[in-house]
mmCIF file of the N, C-alpha and C atoms, coordinates in Angstrom:
data_MODEL
# 
_entry.id   MODEL 
# 
loop_
_atom_site.group_PDB 
_atom_site.id 
_atom_site.type_symbol 
_atom_site.label_atom_id 
_atom_site.label_alt_id 
_atom_site.label_comp_id 
_atom_site.label_asym_id 
_atom_site.label_entity_id 
_atom_site.label_seq_id 
_atom_site.pdbx_PDB_ins_code 
_atom_site.Cartn_x 
_atom_site.Cartn_y 
_atom_site.Cartn_z 
_atom_site.occupancy 
_atom_site.B_iso_or_equiv 
_atom_site.pdbx_formal_charge 
_atom_site.auth_seq_id 
_atom_site.auth_comp_id 
_atom_site.auth_asym_id 
_atom_site.auth_atom_id 
_atom_site.pdbx_PDB_model_num 
ATOM 1   N N  . MET A 1 1  ? 20.477  7.257  -45.974 1.00 0.00 ? 1  MET A N  1 
ATOM 2   C CA . MET A 1 1  ? 19.296  7.893  -45.399 1.00 0.00 ? 1  MET A CA 1 
ATOM 3   C C  . MET A 1 1  ? 19.604  9.374  -45.211 1.00 0.00 ? 1  MET A C  1 
ATOM 4   N N  . ASN A 1 2  ? 18.742  10.216 -45.715 1.00 0.00 ? 2  ASN A N  1 
ATOM 5   C CA . ASN A 1 2  ? 19.019  11.642 -45.579 1.00 0.00 ? 2  ASN A CA 1 
ATOM 6   C C  . ASN A 1 2  ? 18.481  12.184 -44.253 1.00 0.00 ? 2  ASN A C  1 
ATOM 7   N N  . ILE A 1 3  ? 18.889  13.373 -43.914 1.00 0.00 ? 3  ILE A N  1 
ATOM 8   C CA . ILE A 1 3  ? 18.549  13.982 -42.624 1.00 0.00 ? 3  ILE A CA 1 
ATOM 9   C C  . ILE A 1 3  ? 17.048  14.197 -42.471 1.00 0.00 ? 3  ILE A C  1 
ATOM 10  N N  . ARG A 1 4  ? 16.367  14.513 -43.564 1.00 0.00 ? 4  ARG A N  1 
ATOM 11  C CA . ARG A 1 4  ? 14.922  14.748 -43.505 1.00 0.00 ? 4  ARG A CA 1 
ATOM 12  C C  . ARG A 1 4  ? 14.189  13.478 -43.088 1.00 0.00 ? 4  ARG A C  1 
ATOM 13  N N  . CYS A 1 5  ? 14.546  12.354 -43.653 1.00 0.00 ? 5  CYS A N  1 
ATOM 14  C CA . CYS A 1 5  ? 13.928  11.082 -43.285 1.00 0.00 ? 5  CYS A CA 1 
ATOM 15  C C  . CYS A 1 5  ? 14.210  10.747 -41.827 1.00 0.00 ? 5  CYS A C  1 
ATOM 16  N N  . LEU A 1 6  ? 15.416  11.034 -41.390 1.00 0.00 ? 6  LEU A N  1 
ATOM 17  C CA . LEU A 1 6  ? 15.805  10.764 -40.014 1.00 0.00 ? 6  LEU A CA 1 
ATOM 18  C C  . LEU A 1 6  ? 14.972  11.601 -39.039 1.00 0.00 ? 6  LEU A C  1 
ATOM 19  N N  . VAL A 1 7  ? 14.782  12.864 -39.352 1.00 0.00 ? 7  VAL A N  1 
ATOM 20  C CA . VAL A 1 7  ? 13.994  13.756 -38.497 1.00 0.00 ? 7  VAL A CA 1 
ATOM 21  C C  . VAL A 1 7  ? 12.536  13.303 -38.454 1.00 0.00 ? 7  VAL A C  1 
ATOM 22  N N  . VAL A 1 8  ? 11.973  12.990 -39.605 1.00 0.00 ? 8  VAL A N  1 
ATOM 23  C CA . VAL A 1 8  ? 10.584  12.532 -39.670 1.00 0.00 ? 8  VAL A CA 1 
ATOM 24  C C  . VAL A 1 8  ? 10.423  11.243 -38.869 1.00 0.00 ? 8  VAL A C  1 
ATOM 25  N N  . SER A 1 9  ? 11.368  10.347 -38.966 1.00 0.00 ? 9  SER A N  1 
ATOM 26  C CA . SER A 1 9  ? 11.315  9.097  -38.211 1.00 0.00 ? 9  SER A CA 1 
ATOM 27  C C  . SER A 1 9  ? 11.369  9.355  -36.714 1.00 0.00 ? 9  SER A C  1 
ATOM 28  N N  . ALA A 1 10 ? 12.237  10.254 -36.294 1.00 0.00 ? 10 ALA A N  1 
ATOM 29  C CA . ALA A 1 10 ? 12.366  10.572 -34.867 1.00 0.00 ? 10 ALA A CA 1 
ATOM 30  C C  . ALA A 1 10 ? 11.084  11.187 -34.330 1.00 0.00 ? 10 ALA A C  1 
ATOM 31  N N  . VAL A 1 11 ? 10.465  12.071 -35.083 1.00 0.00 ? 11 VAL A N  1 
ATOM 32  C CA . VAL A 1 11 ? 9.206   12.685 -34.663 1.00 0.00 ? 11 VAL A CA 1 
ATOM 33  C C  . VAL A 1 11 ? 8.121   11.624 -34.554 1.00 0.00 ? 11 VAL A C  1 
ATOM 34  N N  . PHE A 1 12 ? 8.043   10.727 -35.503 1.00 0.00 ? 12 PHE A N  1 
ATOM 35  C CA . PHE A 1 12 ? 7.044   9.660  -35.476 1.00 0.00 ? 12 PHE A CA 1 
ATOM 36  C C  . PHE A 1 12 ? 7.223   8.770  -34.251 1.00 0.00 ? 12 PHE A C  1 
ATOM 37  N N  . VAL A 1 13 ? 8.455   8.371  -33.970 1.00 0.00 ? 13 VAL A N  1 
ATOM 38  C CA . VAL A 1 13 ? 8.728   7.509  -32.818 1.00 0.00 ? 13 VAL A CA 1 
ATOM 39  C C  . VAL A 1 13 ? 8.350   8.223  -31.524 1.00 0.00 ? 13 VAL A C  1 
ATOM 40  N N  . SER A 1 14 ? 8.683   9.505  -31.396 1.00 0.00 ? 14 SER A N  1 
ATOM 41  C CA . SER A 1 14 ? 8.336   10.267 -30.195 1.00 0.00 ? 14 SER A CA 1 
ATOM 42  C C  . SER A 1 14 ? 6.827   10.360 -30.020 1.00 0.00 ? 14 SER A C  1 
ATOM 43  N N  . ALA A 1 15 ? 6.120   10.672 -31.072 1.00 0.00 ? 15 ALA A N  1 
ATOM 44  C CA . ALA A 1 15 ? 4.659   10.786 -31.000 1.00 0.00 ? 15 ALA A CA 1 
ATOM 45  C C  . ALA A 1 15 ? 4.027   9.453  -30.658 1.00 0.00 ? 15 ALA A C  1 
ATOM 46  N N  . THR A 1 16 ? 4.540   8.377  -31.222 1.00 0.00 ? 16 THR A N  1 
ATOM 47  C CA . THR A 1 16 ? 4.014   7.047  -30.931 1.00 0.00 ? 16 THR A CA 1 
ATOM 48  C C  . THR A 1 16 ? 4.243   6.682  -29.473 1.00 0.00 ? 16 THR A C  1 
ATOM 49  N N  . SER A 1 17 ? 5.414   6.999  -28.937 1.00 0.00 ? 17 SER A N  1 
ATOM 50  C CA . SER A 1 17 ? 5.716   6.712  -27.537 1.00 0.00 ? 17 SER A CA 1 
ATOM 51  C C  . SER A 1 17 ? 4.778   7.454  -26.606 1.00 0.00 ? 17 SER A C  1 
ATOM 52  N N  . ILE A 1 18 ? 4.527   8.720  -26.892 1.00 0.00 ? 18 ILE A N  1 
ATOM 53  C CA . ILE A 1 18 ? 3.616   9.517  -26.066 1.00 0.00 ? 18 ILE A CA 1 
ATOM 54  C C  . ILE A 1 18 ? 2.217   8.928  -26.121 1.00 0.00 ? 18 ILE A C  1 
ATOM 55  N N  . THR A 1 19 ? 1.737   8.580  -27.306 1.00 0.00 ? 19 THR A N  1 
ATOM 56  C CA . THR A 1 19 ? 0.408   8.011  -27.458 1.00 0.00 ? 19 THR A CA 1 
ATOM 57  C C  . THR A 1 19 ? 0.290   6.672  -26.744 1.00 0.00 ? 19 THR A C  1 
ATOM 58  N N  . MET A 1 20 ? 1.294   5.825  -26.878 1.00 0.00 ? 20 MET A N  1 
ATOM 59  C CA . MET A 1 20 ? 1.262   4.513  -26.222 1.00 0.00 ? 20 MET A CA 1 
ATOM 60  C C  . MET A 1 20 ? 1.257   4.672  -24.704 1.00 0.00 ? 20 MET A C  1 
ATOM 61  N N  . GLY A 1 21 ? 1.985   5.658  -24.193 1.00 0.00 ? 21 GLY A N  1 
ATOM 62  C CA . GLY A 1 21 ? 1.984   5.917  -22.759 1.00 0.00 ? 21 GLY A CA 1 
ATOM 63  C C  . GLY A 1 21 ? 0.608   6.326  -22.275 1.00 0.00 ? 21 GLY A C  1 
ATOM 64  N N  . ALA A 1 22 ? -0.070  7.174  -23.038 1.00 0.00 ? 22 ALA A N  1 
ATOM 65  C CA . ALA A 1 22 ? -1.410  7.611  -22.668 1.00 0.00 ? 22 ALA A CA 1 
ATOM 66  C C  . ALA A 1 22 ? -2.387  6.443  -22.694 1.00 0.00 ? 22 ALA A C  1 
ATOM 67  N N  . VAL A 1 23 ? -2.255  5.571  -23.677 1.00 0.00 ? 23 VAL A N  1 
ATOM 68  C CA . VAL A 1 23 ? -3.119  4.390  -23.762 1.00 0.00 ? 23 VAL A CA 1 
ATOM 69  C C  . VAL A 1 23 ? -2.874  3.467  -22.566 1.00 0.00 ? 23 VAL A C  1 
ATOM 70  N N  . ALA A 1 24 ? -1.605  3.289  -22.204 1.00 0.00 ? 24 ALA A N  1 
ATOM 71  C CA . ALA A 1 24 ? -1.272  2.445  -21.054 1.00 0.00 ? 24 ALA A CA 1 
ATOM 72  C C  . ALA A 1 24 ? -1.849  3.037  -19.773 1.00 0.00 ? 24 ALA A C  1 
ATOM 73  N N  . ASP A 1 25 ? -1.761  4.372  -19.608 1.00 0.00 ? 25 ASP A N  1 
ATOM 74  C CA . ASP A 1 25 ? -2.343  5.030  -18.439 1.00 0.00 ? 25 ASP A CA 1 
ATOM 75  C C  . ASP A 1 25 ? -3.841  4.785  -18.366 1.00 0.00 ? 25 ASP A C  1 
ATOM 76  N N  . GLU A 1 26 ? -4.517  4.920  -19.500 1.00 0.00 ? 26 GLU A N  1 
ATOM 77  C CA . GLU A 1 26 ? -5.968  4.698  -19.549 1.00 0.00 ? 26 GLU A CA 1 
ATOM 78  C C  . GLU A 1 26 ? -6.317  3.260  -19.174 1.00 0.00 ? 26 GLU A C  1 
ATOM 79  N N  . ALA A 1 27 ? -5.559  2.319  -19.694 1.00 0.00 ? 27 ALA A N  1 
ATOM 80  C CA . ALA A 1 27 ? -5.826  0.909  -19.403 1.00 0.00 ? 27 ALA A CA 1 
ATOM 81  C C  . ALA A 1 27 ? -5.592  0.602  -17.932 1.00 0.00 ? 27 ALA A C  1 
ATOM 82  N N  . THR A 1 28 ? -4.514  1.142  -17.367 1.00 0.00 ? 28 THR A N  1 
ATOM 83  C CA . THR A 1 28 ? -4.226  0.928  -15.957 1.00 0.00 ? 28 THR A CA 1 
ATOM 84  C C  . THR A 1 28 ? -5.302  1.560  -15.092 1.00 0.00 ? 28 THR A C  1 
ATOM 85  N N  . PHE A 1 29 ? -5.704  2.775  -15.426 1.00 0.00 ? 29 PHE A N  1 
ATOM 86  C CA . PHE A 1 29 ? -6.762  3.450  -14.674 1.00 0.00 ? 29 PHE A CA 1 
ATOM 87  C C  . PHE A 1 29 ? -8.051  2.633  -14.730 1.00 0.00 ? 29 PHE A C  1 
ATOM 88  N N  . ALA A 1 30 ? -8.409  2.187  -15.916 1.00 0.00 ? 30 ALA A N  1 
ATOM 89  C CA . ALA A 1 30 ? -9.646  1.407  -16.080 1.00 0.00 ? 30 ALA A CA 1 
ATOM 90  C C  . ALA A 1 30 ? -9.596  0.109  -15.282 1.00 0.00 ? 30 ALA A C  1 
ATOM 91  N N  . THR A 1 31 ? -8.425  -0.514 -15.212 1.00 0.00 ? 31 THR A N  1 
ATOM 92  C CA . THR A 1 31 ? -8.278  -1.747 -14.442 1.00 0.00 ? 31 THR A CA 1 
ATOM 93  C C  . THR A 1 31 ? -8.464  -1.476 -12.952 1.00 0.00 ? 31 THR A C  1 
ATOM 94  N N  . LEU A 1 32 ? -7.860  -0.401 -12.466 1.00 0.00 ? 32 LEU A N  1 
ATOM 95  C CA . LEU A 1 32 ? -7.978  -0.066 -11.046 1.00 0.00 ? 32 LEU A CA 1 
ATOM 96  C C  . LEU A 1 32 ? -9.376  0.431  -10.682 1.00 0.00 ? 32 LEU A C  1 
ATOM 97  N N  . ASP A 1 33 ? -10.028 1.105  -11.591 1.00 0.00 ? 33 ASP A N  1 
ATOM 98  C CA . ASP A 1 33 ? -11.384 1.620  -11.362 1.00 0.00 ? 33 ASP A CA 1 
ATOM 99  C C  . ASP A 1 33 ? -12.383 0.480  -11.560 1.00 0.00 ? 33 ASP A C  1 
ATOM 100 N N  . ALA A 1 34 ? -12.427 -0.424 -10.594 1.00 0.00 ? 34 ALA A N  1 
ATOM 101 C CA . ALA A 1 34 ? -13.194 -1.666 -10.721 1.00 0.00 ? 34 ALA A CA 1 
ATOM 102 C C  . ALA A 1 34 ? -14.674 -1.452 -10.984 1.00 0.00 ? 34 ALA A C  1 
ATOM 103 N N  . ASP A 1 35 ? -15.272 -0.419 -10.400 1.00 0.00 ? 35 ASP A N  1 
ATOM 104 C CA . ASP A 1 35 ? -16.709 -0.211 -10.603 1.00 0.00 ? 35 ASP A CA 1 
ATOM 105 C C  . ASP A 1 35 ? -17.023 0.709  -11.781 1.00 0.00 ? 35 ASP A C  1 
ATOM 106 N N  . GLY A 1 36 ? -15.977 1.231  -12.436 1.00 0.00 ? 36 GLY A N  1 
ATOM 107 C CA . GLY A 1 36 ? -16.168 2.029  -13.645 1.00 0.00 ? 36 GLY A CA 1 
ATOM 108 C C  . GLY A 1 36 ? -16.814 3.387  -13.438 1.00 0.00 ? 36 GLY A C  1 
ATOM 109 N N  . ASP A 1 37 ? -16.707 3.939  -12.225 1.00 0.00 ? 37 ASP A N  1 
ATOM 110 C CA . ASP A 1 37 ? -17.351 5.224  -11.960 1.00 0.00 ? 37 ASP A CA 1 
ATOM 111 C C  . ASP A 1 37 ? -16.481 6.430  -12.309 1.00 0.00 ? 37 ASP A C  1 
ATOM 112 N N  . GLY A 1 38 ? -15.269 6.179  -12.816 1.00 0.00 ? 38 GLY A N  1 
ATOM 113 C CA . GLY A 1 38 ? -14.387 7.271  -13.203 1.00 0.00 ? 38 GLY A CA 1 
ATOM 114 C C  . GLY A 1 38 ? -13.450 7.726  -12.099 1.00 0.00 ? 38 GLY A C  1 
ATOM 115 N N  . TYR A 1 39 ? -13.446 7.012  -10.988 1.00 0.00 ? 39 TYR A N  1 
ATOM 116 C CA . TYR A 1 39 ? -12.581 7.329  -9.853  1.00 0.00 ? 39 TYR A CA 1 
ATOM 117 C C  . TYR A 1 39 ? -11.992 6.045  -9.288  1.00 0.00 ? 39 TYR A C  1 
ATOM 118 N N  . ILE A 1 40 ? -10.818 6.160  -8.664  1.00 0.00 ? 40 ILE A N  1 
ATOM 119 C CA . ILE A 1 40 ? -10.222 5.034  -7.957  1.00 0.00 ? 40 ILE A CA 1 
ATOM 120 C C  . ILE A 1 40 ? -10.339 5.342  -6.468  1.00 0.00 ? 40 ILE A C  1 
ATOM 121 N N  . THR A 1 41 ? -10.989 4.457  -5.741  1.00 0.00 ? 41 THR A N  1 
ATOM 122 C CA . THR A 1 41 ? -11.097 4.620  -4.292  1.00 0.00 ? 41 THR A CA 1 
ATOM 123 C C  . THR A 1 41 ? -9.915  3.921  -3.630  1.00 0.00 ? 41 THR A C  1 
ATOM 124 N N  . MET A 1 42 ? -9.721  4.176  -2.357  1.00 0.00 ? 42 MET A N  1 
ATOM 125 C CA . MET A 1 42 ? -8.635  3.529  -1.625  1.00 0.00 ? 42 MET A CA 1 
ATOM 126 C C  . MET A 1 42 ? -8.824  2.008  -1.652  1.00 0.00 ? 42 MET A C  1 
ATOM 127 N N  . MET A 1 43 ? -10.057 1.554  -1.555  1.00 0.00 ? 43 MET A N  1 
ATOM 128 C CA . MET A 1 43 ? -10.315 0.108  -1.598  1.00 0.00 ? 43 MET A CA 1 
ATOM 129 C C  . MET A 1 43 ? -9.919  -0.468 -2.960  1.00 0.00 ? 43 MET A C  1 
ATOM 130 N N  . GLU A 1 44 ? -10.222 0.241  -4.039  1.00 0.00 ? 44 GLU A N  1 
ATOM 131 C CA . GLU A 1 44 ? -9.857  -0.225 -5.375  1.00 0.00 ? 44 GLU A CA 1 
ATOM 132 C C  . GLU A 1 44 ? -8.337  -0.198 -5.578  1.00 0.00 ? 44 GLU A C  1 
ATOM 133 N N  . ALA A 1 45 ? -7.659  0.704  -4.888  1.00 0.00 ? 45 ALA A N  1 
ATOM 134 C CA . ALA A 1 45 ? -6.212  0.868  -5.063  1.00 0.00 ? 45 ALA A CA 1 
ATOM 135 C C  . ALA A 1 45 ? -5.382  -0.084 -4.210  1.00 0.00 ? 45 ALA A C  1 
ATOM 136 N N  . GLU A 1 46 ? -6.011  -0.898 -3.389  1.00 0.00 ? 46 GLU A N  1 
ATOM 137 C CA . GLU A 1 46 ? -5.278  -1.754 -2.449  1.00 0.00 ? 46 GLU A CA 1 
ATOM 138 C C  . GLU A 1 46 ? -4.225  -2.639 -3.104  1.00 0.00 ? 46 GLU A C  1 
ATOM 139 N N  . ASN A 1 47 ? -4.421  -3.057 -4.341  1.00 0.00 ? 47 ASN A N  1 
ATOM 140 C CA . ASN A 1 47 ? -3.471  -3.945 -5.010  1.00 0.00 ? 47 ASN A CA 1 
ATOM 141 C C  . ASN A 1 47 ? -2.360  -3.214 -5.757  1.00 0.00 ? 47 ASN A C  1 
ATOM 142 N N  . ASP A 1 48 ? -2.333  -1.891 -5.672  1.00 0.00 ? 48 ASP A N  1 
ATOM 143 C CA . ASP A 1 48 ? -1.307  -1.100 -6.349  1.00 0.00 ? 48 ASP A CA 1 
ATOM 144 C C  . ASP A 1 48 ? -0.479  -0.374 -5.285  1.00 0.00 ? 48 ASP A C  1 
ATOM 145 N N  . ALA A 1 49 ? 0.662   -0.953 -4.937  1.00 0.00 ? 49 ALA A N  1 
ATOM 146 C CA . ALA A 1 49 ? 1.499   -0.411 -3.864  1.00 0.00 ? 49 ALA A CA 1 
ATOM 147 C C  . ALA A 1 49 ? 1.947   1.016  -4.148  1.00 0.00 ? 49 ALA A C  1 
ATOM 148 N N  . LYS A 1 50 ? 2.318   1.295  -5.392  1.00 0.00 ? 50 LYS A N  1 
ATOM 149 C CA . LYS A 1 50 ? 2.778   2.637  -5.764  1.00 0.00 ? 50 LYS A CA 1 
ATOM 150 C C  . LYS A 1 50 ? 1.689   3.671  -5.490  1.00 0.00 ? 50 LYS A C  1 
ATOM 151 N N  . LEU A 1 51 ? 0.467   3.337  -5.846  1.00 0.00 ? 51 LEU A N  1 
ATOM 152 C CA . LEU A 1 51 ? -0.638  4.268  -5.663  1.00 0.00 ? 51 LEU A CA 1 
ATOM 153 C C  . LEU A 1 51 ? -0.987  4.429  -4.187  1.00 0.00 ? 51 LEU A C  1 
ATOM 154 N N  . THR A 1 52 ? -1.077  3.341  -3.447  1.00 0.00 ? 52 THR A N  1 
ATOM 155 C CA . THR A 1 52 ? -1.437  3.454  -2.030  1.00 0.00 ? 52 THR A CA 1 
ATOM 156 C C  . THR A 1 52 ? -0.361  4.193  -1.235  1.00 0.00 ? 52 THR A C  1 
ATOM 157 N N  . GLU A 1 53 ? 0.908   3.969  -1.566  1.00 0.00 ? 53 GLU A N  1 
ATOM 158 C CA . GLU A 1 53 ? 1.997   4.672  -0.878  1.00 0.00 ? 53 GLU A CA 1 
ATOM 159 C C  . GLU A 1 53 ? 1.969   6.170  -1.165  1.00 0.00 ? 53 GLU A C  1 
ATOM 160 N N  . SER A 1 54 ? 1.503   6.543  -2.340  1.00 0.00 ? 54 SER A N  1 
ATOM 161 C CA . SER A 1 54 ? 1.495   7.946  -2.767  1.00 0.00 ? 54 SER A CA 1 
ATOM 162 C C  . SER A 1 54 ? 0.127   8.604  -2.604  1.00 0.00 ? 54 SER A C  1 
ATOM 163 N N  . TRP A 1 55 ? -0.808  7.907  -2.000  1.00 0.00 ? 55 TRP A N  1 
ATOM 164 C CA . TRP A 1 55 ? -2.205  8.351  -1.980  1.00 0.00 ? 55 TRP A CA 1 
ATOM 165 C C  . TRP A 1 55 ? -2.358  9.816  -1.572  1.00 0.00 ? 55 TRP A C  1 
ATOM 166 N N  . ASP A 1 56 ? -1.771  10.209 -0.453  1.00 0.00 ? 56 ASP A N  1 
ATOM 167 C CA . ASP A 1 56 ? -1.963  11.576 0.060   1.00 0.00 ? 56 ASP A CA 1 
ATOM 168 C C  . ASP A 1 56 ? -1.425  12.641 -0.887  1.00 0.00 ? 56 ASP A C  1 
ATOM 169 N N  . VAL A 1 57 ? -0.408  12.307 -1.643  1.00 0.00 ? 57 VAL A N  1 
ATOM 170 C CA . VAL A 1 57 ? 0.151   13.251 -2.605  1.00 0.00 ? 57 VAL A CA 1 
ATOM 171 C C  . VAL A 1 57 ? -0.678  13.261 -3.890  1.00 0.00 ? 57 VAL A C  1 
ATOM 172 N N  . VAL A 1 58 ? -1.107  12.084 -4.319  1.00 0.00 ? 58 VAL A N  1 
ATOM 173 C CA . VAL A 1 58 ? -1.845  11.958 -5.584  1.00 0.00 ? 58 VAL A CA 1 
ATOM 174 C C  . VAL A 1 58 ? -3.250  12.542 -5.475  1.00 0.00 ? 58 VAL A C  1 
ATOM 175 N N  . ASP A 1 59 ? -3.906  12.336 -4.350  1.00 0.00 ? 59 ASP A N  1 
ATOM 176 C CA . ASP A 1 59 ? -5.263  12.857 -4.142  1.00 0.00 ? 59 ASP A CA 1 
ATOM 177 C C  . ASP A 1 59 ? -5.180  14.352 -3.843  1.00 0.00 ? 59 ASP A C  1 
ATOM 178 N N  . VAL A 1 60 ? -4.886  15.117 -4.881  1.00 0.00 ? 60 VAL A N  1 
ATOM 179 C CA . VAL A 1 60 ? -4.609  16.545 -4.757  1.00 0.00 ? 60 VAL A CA 1 
ATOM 180 C C  . VAL A 1 60 ? -5.779  17.299 -4.134  1.00 0.00 ? 60 VAL A C  1 
ATOM 181 N N  . ASN A 1 61 ? -6.994  16.995 -4.549  1.00 0.00 ? 61 ASN A N  1 
ATOM 182 C CA . ASN A 1 61 ? -8.148  17.733 -4.036  1.00 0.00 ? 61 ASN A CA 1 
ATOM 183 C C  . ASN A 1 61 ? -8.712  17.145 -2.735  1.00 0.00 ? 61 ASN A C  1 
ATOM 184 N N  . LYS A 1 62 ? -8.071  16.106 -2.227  1.00 0.00 ? 62 LYS A N  1 
ATOM 185 C CA . LYS A 1 62 ? -8.392  15.498 -0.922  1.00 0.00 ? 62 LYS A CA 1 
ATOM 186 C C  . LYS A 1 62 ? -9.863  15.084 -0.784  1.00 0.00 ? 62 LYS A C  1 
ATOM 187 N N  . ASP A 1 63 ? -10.399 14.530 -1.886  1.00 0.00 ? 63 ASP A N  1 
ATOM 188 C CA . ASP A 1 63 ? -11.785 14.062 -1.828  1.00 0.00 ? 63 ASP A CA 1 
ATOM 189 C C  . ASP A 1 63 ? -11.884 12.567 -1.540  1.00 0.00 ? 63 ASP A C  1 
ATOM 190 N N  . GLY A 1 64 ? -10.744 11.927 -1.280  1.00 0.00 ? 64 GLY A N  1 
ATOM 191 C CA . GLY A 1 64 ? -10.749 10.510 -0.926  1.00 0.00 ? 64 GLY A CA 1 
ATOM 192 C C  . GLY A 1 64 ? -10.819 9.565  -2.109  1.00 0.00 ? 64 GLY A C  1 
ATOM 193 N N  . ARG A 1 65 ? -10.651 10.091 -3.299  1.00 0.00 ? 65 ARG A N  1 
ATOM 194 C CA . ARG A 1 65 ? -10.643 9.258  -4.506  1.00 0.00 ? 65 ARG A CA 1 
ATOM 195 C C  . ARG A 1 65 ? -9.728  9.901  -5.539  1.00 0.00 ? 65 ARG A C  1 
ATOM 196 N N  . ILE A 1 66 ? -9.231  9.069  -6.438  1.00 0.00 ? 66 ILE A N  1 
ATOM 197 C CA . ILE A 1 66 ? -8.298  9.530  -7.469  1.00 0.00 ? 66 ILE A CA 1 
ATOM 198 C C  . ILE A 1 66 ? -9.044  9.605  -8.799  1.00 0.00 ? 66 ILE A C  1 
ATOM 199 N N  . GLU A 1 67 ? -9.022  10.777 -9.406  1.00 0.00 ? 67 GLU A N  1 
ATOM 200 C CA . GLU A 1 67 ? -9.634  10.920 -10.727 1.00 0.00 ? 67 GLU A CA 1 
ATOM 201 C C  . GLU A 1 67 ? -8.565  10.740 -11.795 1.00 0.00 ? 67 GLU A C  1 
ATOM 202 N N  . LYS A 1 68 ? -8.977  10.665 -13.057 1.00 0.00 ? 68 LYS A N  1 
ATOM 203 C CA . LYS A 1 68 ? -8.038  10.387 -14.146 1.00 0.00 ? 68 LYS A CA 1 
ATOM 204 C C  . LYS A 1 68 ? -6.899  11.392 -14.209 1.00 0.00 ? 68 LYS A C  1 
ATOM 205 N N  . ALA A 1 69 ? -7.182  12.662 -14.032 1.00 0.00 ? 69 ALA A N  1 
ATOM 206 C CA . ALA A 1 69 ? -6.133  13.686 -14.119 1.00 0.00 ? 69 ALA A CA 1 
ATOM 207 C C  . ALA A 1 69 ? -5.096  13.499 -13.015 1.00 0.00 ? 69 ALA A C  1 
ATOM 208 N N  . GLU A 1 70 ? -5.549  13.172 -11.821 1.00 0.00 ? 70 GLU A N  1 
ATOM 209 C CA . GLU A 1 70 ? -4.621  12.945 -10.711 1.00 0.00 ? 70 GLU A CA 1 
ATOM 210 C C  . GLU A 1 70 ? -3.763  11.703 -10.988 1.00 0.00 ? 70 GLU A C  1 
ATOM 211 N N  . PHE A 1 71 ? -4.386  10.649 -11.503 1.00 0.00 ? 71 PHE A N  1 
ATOM 212 C CA . PHE A 1 71 ? -3.681  9.414  -11.816 1.00 0.00 ? 71 PHE A CA 1 
ATOM 213 C C  . PHE A 1 71 ? -2.664  9.630  -12.935 1.00 0.00 ? 71 PHE A C  1 
ATOM 214 N N  . SER A 1 72 ? -3.050  10.370 -13.950 1.00 0.00 ? 72 SER A N  1 
ATOM 215 C CA . SER A 1 72 ? -2.141  10.655 -15.064 1.00 0.00 ? 72 SER A CA 1 
ATOM 216 C C  . SER A 1 72 ? -0.913  11.420 -14.590 1.00 0.00 ? 72 SER A C  1 
ATOM 217 N N  . ALA A 1 73 ? -1.104  12.346 -13.648 1.00 0.00 ? 73 ALA A N  1 
ATOM 218 C CA . ALA A 1 73 ? 0.031   13.096 -13.104 1.00 0.00 ? 73 ALA A CA 1 
ATOM 219 C C  . ALA A 1 73 ? 0.993   12.152 -12.386 1.00 0.00 ? 73 ALA A C  1 
ATOM 220 N N  . LEU A 1 74 ? 0.464   11.176 -11.659 1.00 0.00 ? 74 LEU A N  1 
ATOM 221 C CA . LEU A 1 74 ? 1.307   10.189 -10.975 1.00 0.00 ? 74 LEU A CA 1 
ATOM 222 C C  . LEU A 1 74 ? 2.091   9.380  -11.993 1.00 0.00 ? 74 LEU A C  1 
ATOM 223 N N  . GLU A 1 75 ? 1.430   8.906  -13.030 1.00 0.00 ? 75 GLU A N  1 
ATOM 224 C CA . GLU A 1 75 ? 2.093   8.102  -14.057 1.00 0.00 ? 75 GLU A CA 1 
ATOM 225 C C  . GLU A 1 75 ? 3.154   8.920  -14.785 1.00 0.00 ? 75 GLU A C  1 
ATOM 226 N N  . GLU A 1 76 ? 2.868   10.199 -15.024 1.00 0.00 ? 76 GLU A N  1 
ATOM 227 C CA . GLU A 1 76 ? 3.837   11.067 -15.696 1.00 0.00 ? 76 GLU A CA 1 
ATOM 228 C C  . GLU A 1 76 ? 5.087   11.253 -14.835 1.00 0.00 ? 76 GLU A C  1 
ATOM 229 N N  . GLN A 1 77 ? 4.893   11.418 -13.535 1.00 0.00 ? 77 GLN A N  1 
ATOM 230 C CA . GLN A 1 77 ? 6.032   11.555 -12.619 1.00 0.00 ? 77 GLN A CA 1 
ATOM 231 C C  . GLN A 1 77 ? 6.868   10.281 -12.640 1.00 0.00 ? 77 GLN A C  1 
ATOM 232 N N  . GLY A 1 78 ? 6.205   9.138  -12.679 1.00 0.00 ? 78 GLY A N  1 
ATOM 233 C CA . GLY A 1 78 ? 6.909   7.860  -12.707 1.00 0.00 ? 78 GLY A CA 1 
ATOM 234 C C  . GLY A 1 78 ? 7.721   7.692  -13.968 1.00 0.00 ? 78 GLY A C  1 
ATOM 235 N N  . SER A 1 79 ? 7.188   8.125  -15.098 1.00 0.00 ? 79 SER A N  1 
ATOM 236 C CA . SER A 1 79 ? 7.932   7.973  -16.353 1.00 0.00 ? 79 SER A CA 1 
ATOM 237 C C  . SER A 1 79 ? 9.113   8.932  -16.407 1.00 0.00 ? 79 SER A C  1 
ATOM 238 N N  . LYS A 1 80 ? 8.994   10.118 -15.822 1.00 0.00 ? 80 LYS A N  1 
ATOM 239 C CA . LYS A 1 80 ? 10.108  11.059 -15.784 1.00 0.00 ? 80 LYS A CA 1 
ATOM 240 C C  . LYS A 1 80 ? 11.205  10.560 -14.860 1.00 0.00 ? 80 LYS A C  1 
ATOM 241 N N  . ALA A 1 81 ? 10.825  9.909  -13.775 1.00 0.00 ? 81 ALA A N  1 
ATOM 242 C CA . ALA A 1 81 ? 11.809  9.389  -12.822 1.00 0.00 ? 81 ALA A CA 1 
ATOM 243 C C  . ALA A 1 81 ? 12.625  8.247  -13.423 1.00 0.00 ? 81 ALA A C  1 
ATOM 244 N N  . SER A 1 82 ? 12.018  7.509  -14.344 1.00 0.00 ? 82 SER A N  1 
ATOM 245 C CA . SER A 1 82 ? 12.707  6.355  -14.937 1.00 0.00 ? 82 SER A CA 1 
ATOM 246 C C  . SER A 1 82 ? 13.593  6.746  -16.118 1.00 0.00 ? 82 SER A C  1 
ATOM 247 N N  . GLU A 1 83 ? 13.544  7.991  -16.545 1.00 0.00 ? 83 GLU A N  1 
ATOM 248 C CA . GLU A 1 83 ? 14.360  8.437  -17.688 1.00 0.00 ? 83 GLU A CA 1 
ATOM 249 C C  . GLU A 1 83 ? 15.801  8.642  -17.311 1.00 0.00 ? 83 GLU A C  1 
# 
């Protein structure tokens, strides 16, 4: 296997991992957003210990609900911590 094939393979695997992570975030958000309004309320988050424990930090704009961007930031922090 030459170096060019190895590099192309590594780039593909990295891009696939990033895409799969984003898809997983979307699926998790959609599951927690029970009413489908685009936000997670504290009541909707009751079954997610990580989210409820981090609520005050995750709800950056302090509107009492978590939007997709806020949720994605939480998931990104979690994936960096596990590396």
